[in-house]
N, C-alpha and C positions, 0 to 999 in steps of 0.2 A: 456419828455417821449411821443412818438407819439402814435397814436391809434393802430398801428401794434404791438408795444411792449406791450401795455396794453392787447391787445387781446391774445398775447402770454402768459402773466401771467395767464390770465383766463383759457386758454387751459391747462396750466401746472397744475393748481389747479384741474381742472376737471379730468385730467389724474391721478393725485395722489389719488383723492377720488375714482375713478374707481378701481384702483389697491387695495386700502384699502378694498373696498367693496368685491372684488373678494377673497382676502385673508380671510376676515371674513366669507364669505359664505363657503369656503373650510374648514375652521376650524370647523364651526358648523356641517358640514357633517361627520367629522372624528369620528370614533367610539372611545369611551373613555375606557381606561383600557384594560385588557387582563389577561389571566391566563395560567400558564404552570407548568409542573412538570418535574423532572429529569427522565431519562429513567427507573430507578428502582422504581419510585413513592415514594421516601422517603421524598421529600420536594415539597411543592406547593407554588408558588409565584404568588400573585395577584398584578397587576400594578395599580397605581394611575394615574390620568389624566396627571400628570407631568412627567411620564416615570420612576419614582422611584417606588420601591415596596411599595404597600399599606400594605401588610402583607406577612410574611414568616412563613409558617406553616409546621411543621414536622408531618409525619404520626404517628398514634398511635403505629405502629410496625416498626418505622424507623430503629431500630437497626438490624432487620431481613433483611432489604432492602439495607442498606449501613453501612459500618464500620465507627466507630468514626473518623478515620483519613480522611475519604472522604466526610464527611457531609458538610464541607465548599464548596467544589467543586460542590456538588449536588445543593447547593443554587444558585451558578452561572449558572449551567446548566439549572435549572428551570427558572431562570430569562431570559436566552437566548430564551427558548421556548416561554415564555410569550411575549417577544418582537417580535418574529417571527409571533405569532398569531396576535398581534396588527398591524404589518406591512401588513399582508395579508388582514386584515379588512380595512385598509386605501386604499389598491390597489382596493379592491372591491367597496369601496365608490366612488373612482375616476372614475371607469368604469361606474358607474351608473349616474354620474353627467355630465353636459355639460361644464365642466371647460375649455376644450380645445378651444371651440368656444368662450367662454368669454375672454380667454387669447388672442385669435387671434384678437378680436376687440380692444384690448389695444396695440397690437403689432404695431411696426413701429413708425415713427416720431410723436411727440406730435402734436395733432391738426389734424392728418389725420386719416381717418377711416381704420379699418382693412379689412379683406376679405369680411365682410358682406356688402351688398349693402344698408342696411337700417341703418341709424345713430342710435347708441345706445342712450337710454334715459339717459341724464346726471344724475349722482347720486345726491341725495339730500344733500346739504351742511349742516352739523350739525350746529344747532343754538347755538351761544354763546352770553352771555349777554355782549354787548360791549358799553352799555349806558354810563358807567363811565370811559371808556378807553380814555386816552389822548395820542395819538401817538406822538412820538418825530420826529424831522426831519429825513428824510430817511437815511442820512449819519450816524447819531448817532445810529439808529437802526441796520443798516448794520454792523457797527463796533462791536456791542454787539453780533450779530448773528455769525459773523466770529470768535469772541472770544469763543463763546459756541462751535462752530465746532472744534476749536483747542483743547478745553478741552475734548470733546468727542473722538477726535483722540488719545489723550494721554491715555484716559481710555481704548480705544479699544486695544492699544498696550500692556497695562498691563494685559488685559483680554484675550489675544490671546490663552492662555492655561486656560481652566476653572478651577476654584478653586476646589481642591480635599481635602476632609475632612474625618476623621476617626470617626466612631461612635462605642462606646463600651458598653457592658452590665455592670451591676453593679460590677460584679467580674472580669471584663475584660476577660471573657472566650470567648466572641464572639466579633469580630471586623469586621465592614463593612466599606469599602472604597467607597465613592460615589462622583460624581460630579453632576452638574445640569443636571437632566434628565437621569442619568445613574448610575447603580451599577457596580463598577469596580472589587471588590473582596470581598470575605468572608473568614475569618479565624476563626476556632473553635478549642479551646484547646482540643486535642484528649483525654487526660487523664481525664479531667473534663467531657467531653461528654460521655465517656464510662460508667459513673455511673448515667446518666441522663435519666429520662423518657421523653416522648414527652412534658409533661407539663413544666418541667424545661427548656428544650431546647427552646420551644416556648416563654417562658417568657424572656429568654436571647435574642432571636431574636427581640422581641418587644422592649426591652430596647435599644439594639444597634441601631435599626432603628430609634427610637425616638431621640436618641442622635445625630445621623447623620443628621437627618432633622433639628434639632435645630441649629446645627453648620452651616449647609449650609444656613439656613435662615439668620443667623448672617452675613455671608459673602455677601449675596445678599443685605442685608439692607445697608451695607456700600456703595455699588455701587449706590443704589437707592437714598441715601442721597446726594451723589455727583451730581447726575443728578438733583435732586430737587433744589440744590443750583444754578443751572444755570437759574432758573426762566423761564423755557421753556414756560409755559402757558402764562406768561406775554408777552414774545416776540411774541408768536403766536397771541395773542389778538391784539397787535399793528400792526402786519403784516396784519391781517384781516381788521382792520380799514383802512389801506392804500389801500388794494385791493378793498375795497368798493368805494373808491373815490381817486384813485392814482394821478389824475391830481392836486389835492389840495396840495399835498406834494412836488411837483417838480416845480411848477410855480415860 
């Protein structure tokens, strides 16, 4: 491995860290949550930071505002308004930031500067404890990395459509269909709803939402366990050891 290739690896690392820094900064600037109601004001949905409802609340006089047969649709409408409010907040946050200039500095081939005539300050490389890491020969590490990529590709194929789960209330009178970061639908038993006060309806919303979140967390845990099995941290530590002194592993 010649000096030019080593320099290329270092530039790639700097570019990746710069991109990570930009994404983290943008994420920190984004407003969290949002709130919206249906046009009749029968239901209010407040969003959590993950894009799912944090709460679904029926107005005390919801029956005067919406019929029992339409209350499920009102939940979806309120969720849509809340999402629109959140998106507007994101747009305003982006307008106030200098994200475009930062992105331009990362644009173009790795190792070349963007439009700015002043070199960007290299992002600080996160410190990892590598004192007890024994890196294997480069070919062995590369083989494991390629195998990990292959597993991730297969996982990506199976996850092309996000998992969809149903959350139900105790009496199955309310059913919420959710995916990661989105509410897809809400069904409410119209006969049951016709005899419910806002207290009973809100209790059922809370139960269905809690059930949906629990089931969604279960599906996400399966994927997380699969990724953990790849020992990504261990591979990263070995790669960092090699990057610190790459010549030693190829002579």
